[in-house]
Each structure stands twice: as structure tokens, then as C-alpha cells.
C-alpha positions in Angstrom: 0.0 0.0 0.0 1.3 3.4 -0.9 1.9 5.9 1.8 2.5 9.6 2.2 4.1 11.6 5.0 3.6 15.2 6.0 6.3 17.2 7.9 5.1 19.1 10.9 6.0 22.3 9.1 3.8 21.5 6.1 0.9 20.6 8.3 1.3 23.9 10.2 1.5 25.9 6.9 -1.5 24.1 5.5 -3.7 25.0 8.5 -2.4 28.5 9.1 -1.4 30.0 5.8 -3.6 28.4 3.2 -7.2 29.6 2.8 -9.9 26.9 3.3 -10.9 27.3 -0.3 -7.5 26.2 -1.5 -6.8 23.7 1.3 -9.1 21.0 -0.1 -7.6 21.2 -3.6 -4.0 21.0 -2.2 -4.8 18.0 0.0 -6.5 16.1 -2.9 -3.6 16.8 -5.3 -1.0 15.8 -2.7 -2.9 12.5 -2.0 -2.1 11.5 -5.6 1.6 11.6 -4.7 1.2 8.4 -2.7 2.0 6.4 -5.9 5.0 8.6 -6.9 6.5 8.2 -9.5 3.5 6.5 -11.1 1.2 9.6 -11.0 -1.1 11.1 -13.6 1.0 12.7 -16.3 -0.9 16.0 -16.1 0.2 16.7 -12.5 2.7 19.6 -12.7 5.7 18.0 -10.9 9.3 19.0 -11.6 12.6 18.2 -9.9 14.2 21.3 -8.3 17.5 22.2 -9.9 20.5 22.1 -7.6 18.5 20.1 -5.0 19.0 16.4 -5.6 15.9 14.4 -4.8 13.6 17.4 -4.2 10.6 18.1 -6.3 7.9 20.7 -6.5 4.2 20.2 -7.4 2.3 23.3 -8.6 -1.3 23.6 -7.3 -2.6 27.0 -8.4 -0.6 29.8 -6.7 0.9 27.3 -4.2 3.9 25.1 -4.5 4.2 21.8 -2.6 7.8 20.9 -2.1 8.6 17.3 -1.3 11.3 14.6 -1.3 11.0 10.9 -1.8 12.7 8.6 0.8 12.6 4.8 0.2 9.6 5.3 -2.2 7.6 7.4 0.3 6.9 11.0 -0.6 7.5 13.4 2.3 5.8 16.8 2.1 8.3 19.4 3.3 6.6 22.7 2.9 3.8 24.6 1.1 4.7 28.0 -0.4 2.5 30.7 -1.8 4.0 32.0 -5.0 2.5 35.1 -6.7 5.4 35.9 -9.0 7.8 33.4 -10.4 11.4 34.3 -11.0 14.6 32.4 -11.3 15.0 32.7 -7.5 11.5 31.6 -6.5 12.6 28.3 -4.9 
């Protein structure tokens, strides 16, 4: 069975910083990471440059940053990104 872990920081950010209207969407999209790397091809997931083993998933104006340890995705943080630049992450 596929699993998914959330860091304490990501849980805190989800509850405190993400509006309820976006929270449900983020949780449902993150739930699909349980089968990583066998996820839907239309999920916007990319590896972060310069950070081996770290990925980001785009969910609207939010970015979910995660790593994969022994086949289990671990959600590290959720960031609100209004303007993307080369130094966003």
C-alpha cells in the first residue's frame, strides 16, 4: 500500500497559511503523490534544480515541495508564489 508523510512544518502551513478554499484542492492533489513516480501525467511535478531528490508540485498559486525517501513522498513545505522568477525556490 502506498503511503504519504507530511512534515510538521507542512501541516502547520496548510492549517495556518492556506485559505480553506485552496486547502481541499491541495490535499486532494497531494494525495495523488502516494503512488509517486506513477502519477497522472498532467500533474505539474518537476525536480528542483540544484537540490537532488527534491521536487515541487504546482497547485494554483501554491507550490508543494517534497522529497522521496525509500519510495515514500514526504511533504516538506507549502509555499505561496505570486510571481515566479529564477530565484523563487
